[in-house]
Backbone bond lengths (Angstrom), bond angles and torsions (degrees), N, CA, C in turn:
res aa  C-N    CA-C-N  psi(-1)  N-CA   C-N-CA  omega(-1)  CA-C   N-CA-C  phi
1 M - - - 1.438 - - 1.537 109.42 -
2 V 1.326 116.98 130.40 1.454 122.48 179.18 1.521 108.99 -93.93
3 E 1.332 116.08 126.14 1.460 120.06 178.88 1.515 110.38 -87.16
4 Q 1.308 115.77 137.67 1.451 121.13 175.16 1.519 108.50 -87.32
5 S 1.309 115.23 141.18 1.453 119.71 176.36 1.522 109.04 -96.57
6 I 1.310 116.29 126.23 1.453 121.48 177.55 1.518 107.00 -101.34
7 K 1.321 116.11 117.08 1.464 120.44 -177.02 1.521 111.69 -66.34
8 Y 1.325 116.74 -44.18 1.462 121.46 179.64 1.518 108.02 -117.58
9 R 1.302 115.50 112.54 1.456 122.15 -166.88 1.525 114.87 -77.16
10 Y 1.331 117.75 -34.73 1.461 120.15 -170.35 1.522 113.30 -107.56
11 D 1.317 114.76 122.38 1.461 122.99 173.08 1.526 105.60 -85.11
12 T 1.331 116.19 110.29 1.457 122.45 -173.61 1.522 109.13 -110.42
13 Q 1.333 116.14 123.93 1.461 121.48 -178.54 1.518 109.15 -134.57
14 L 1.322 116.16 142.34 1.454 120.53 177.66 1.518 110.47 -166.68
15 L 1.311 114.59 167.96 1.457 122.22 173.60 1.516 108.09 -113.28
16 I 1.336 115.72 142.15 1.460 122.21 174.18 1.522 107.22 -116.77
17 E 1.324 115.82 123.34 1.455 120.32 174.55 1.524 107.51 -109.88
18 G 1.330 116.37 127.04 1.459 119.68 -177.89 1.516 110.88 -165.38
19 E 1.304 114.30 -156.75 1.458 121.06 179.89 1.525 109.36 -125.41
20 N 1.314 116.12 142.59 1.462 122.37 177.40 1.531 112.92 55.04
21 L 1.325 116.69 37.29 1.470 120.80 176.84 1.526 108.95 -73.07
22 D 1.309 115.90 145.08 1.457 121.40 -178.88 1.529 108.72 -132.98
23 E 1.322 116.67 112.80 1.466 119.90 -175.72 1.527 111.91 -62.31
24 D 1.330 118.46 -33.81 1.466 120.44 179.04 1.530 111.34 -67.62
25 T 1.321 116.87 -42.60 1.468 121.28 178.12 1.526 110.23 -62.73
26 I 1.322 116.06 -43.19 1.469 120.74 179.35 1.529 110.17 -64.43
27 S 1.317 117.73 -45.25 1.471 121.44 178.34 1.523 110.85 -60.32
28 D 1.328 116.53 -43.80 1.472 120.22 179.17 1.523 110.75 -60.98
29 Y 1.342 117.12 -41.31 1.461 120.66 179.52 1.533 110.49 -63.49
30 F 1.330 116.52 -45.83 1.468 120.43 178.01 1.527 110.50 -57.05
31 N 1.334 116.45 -49.31 1.468 120.58 -176.79 1.519 112.37 -63.33
32 A 1.327 117.89 -32.51 1.455 121.43 -178.48 1.529 113.46 -84.55
33 N 1.349 117.54 -24.83 1.460 119.45 -169.17 1.520 116.46 -121.00
34 F 1.322 118.50 -15.00 1.458 120.41 -177.07 1.519 110.90 -120.24
35 D 1.323 114.89 144.66 1.457 121.49 174.42 1.526 107.16 -93.79
36 G 1.338 116.57 120.18 1.454 119.88 -179.13 1.508 111.05 173.48
37 D 1.331 116.01 -171.04 1.459 120.15 178.98 1.527 110.17 -151.69
38 C 1.314 115.60 -179.67 1.468 123.75 178.60 1.531 112.63 59.18
39 L 1.324 116.57 38.17 1.463 120.55 -179.31 1.518 111.21 -69.71
40 L 1.317 114.19 132.28 1.452 122.36 171.15 1.522 106.18 -134.15
41 A 1.324 116.44 119.42 1.463 122.29 176.09 1.520 106.02 -132.40
42 V 1.323 116.31 100.20 1.466 120.64 -175.50 1.518 110.56 -132.09
43 G 1.308 114.69 149.33 1.456 119.68 177.15 1.513 111.02 154.15
44 D 1.337 113.98 -146.81 1.454 119.67 -179.87 1.525 108.50 -136.94
45 E 1.317 116.99 -166.25 1.471 119.74 -174.38 1.526 113.64 -70.59
46 D 1.335 117.88 -11.62 1.468 121.96 -179.22 1.525 114.48 -108.01
47 L 1.332 117.37 -22.64 1.463 121.06 -174.43 1.529 110.14 -149.92
48 I 1.340 115.81 126.37 1.464 121.90 178.68 1.524 108.84 -125.32
49 K 1.315 116.23 134.01 1.474 123.08 173.36 1.524 107.23 -97.23
50 I 1.327 116.13 129.28 1.463 122.47 177.90 1.522 109.15 -113.53
51 H 1.320 115.13 136.20 1.469 122.84 171.33 1.523 105.20 -137.91
52 F 1.347 117.18 127.04 1.463 120.38 -174.85 1.516 109.58 -156.98
53 H 1.330 116.63 137.76 1.462 122.03 174.35 1.525 107.62 -99.36
54 T 1.332 116.87 127.06 1.463 121.96 -176.48 1.520 110.16 -154.95
55 N 1.309 116.01 166.25 1.460 120.67 172.17 1.529 111.64 -98.44
56 E 1.340 116.53 -3.10 1.453 121.52 -177.55 1.531 111.33 -132.54
57 P 1.328 116.82 67.32 1.468 119.44 -176.44 1.523 113.44 -61.49
58 W 1.325 118.30 -28.25 1.462 120.86 -179.91 1.527 111.60 -61.92
59 K 1.331 118.04 -31.97 1.467 120.47 177.57 1.526 110.66 -68.28
60 V 1.323 116.16 -38.45 1.463 121.01 176.72 1.527 109.82 -61.89
61 L 1.331 116.45 -46.47 1.463 120.74 -179.52 1.523 111.28 -63.16
62 E 1.327 117.11 -42.22 1.461 120.41 179.54 1.528 110.96 -61.00
63 Y 1.328 116.95 -45.59 1.462 120.09 179.84 1.528 111.19 -64.98
64 C 1.312 116.49 -48.76 1.463 120.25 -176.66 1.519 111.23 -61.35
65 R 1.318 117.61 -33.00 1.467 121.01 178.48 1.525 111.23 -63.78
66 T 1.327 117.72 -27.67 1.470 120.41 178.65 1.523 111.37 -71.71
67 L 1.341 117.21 -15.78 1.461 121.95 -176.49 1.522 113.15 -92.30
68 G 1.324 116.24 -21.97 1.460 120.53 -177.36 1.509 110.10 164.83
69 E 1.322 115.22 -162.82 1.463 120.91 178.60 1.522 108.67 -79.06
70 I 1.331 116.82 131.94 1.460 120.45 177.96 1.529 108.88 -108.27
71 Y 1.338 115.66 142.61 1.464 120.62 179.13 1.521 109.85 -158.49
72 D 1.322 116.02 178.73 1.470 122.76 -172.66 1.529 110.24 49.68
73 I 1.320 115.16 46.61 1.462 121.90 -176.70 1.520 109.52 -80.94
74 V 1.331 115.70 127.81 1.457 122.06 176.65 1.526 107.54 -132.51
75 V 1.327 115.94 125.22 1.458 121.28 173.94 1.522 106.20 -125.17
76 E 1.329 115.51 110.99 1.465 120.56 -177.86 1.519 110.10 -110.25
77 D 1.317 114.96 137.62 1.462 122.22 179.32 1.533 108.28 -87.08
78 M 1.324 116.08 100.88 1.466 120.35 -176.03 1.524 112.53 -70.40
79 D 1.331 117.83 -22.98 1.457 120.72 176.00 1.519 109.72 -67.36
80 R 1.315 117.13 -44.80 1.467 120.56 177.37 1.517 110.44 -62.88
81 Q 1.327 116.48 -41.90 1.464 120.03 179.25 1.526 110.68 -61.54
82 A 1.321 116.87 -40.98 1.471 121.26 -179.72 1.530 111.37 -63.88
83 R 1.333 116.15 -26.59 1.471 120.45 178.21 1.522 111.41 -91.23
84 G 1.347 117.16 7.95 1.455 121.01 176.81 1.502 114.30 80.97
85 L 1.328 116.42 15.01 1.459 120.47 179.99 1.521 109.42 -101.69
86 K 1.310 115.65 164.63 1.455 119.88 177.67 1.523 109.71 -67.27
87 G 1.362 116.53 133.50 1.462 122.20 -175.51 1.481 113.31 -78.92
């Protein structure tokens, strides 16, 4: 059996509720400060949905918390999922 290597292990998803949120500013910050891929930061000035693959989801959570209230947080281990285990 050949094992697949997953470069970014954790699929990190959450919602940010705040004021004057800017998806472009958030995306720029992610691209400049976090190692990962598959970034999705969409929404409006009150609510942003984040989706990001990274090996350091706690850094994403720490940053997003500075922007507003974070909730509906999901961090899934894609390596475990690839091996058929619960994520």
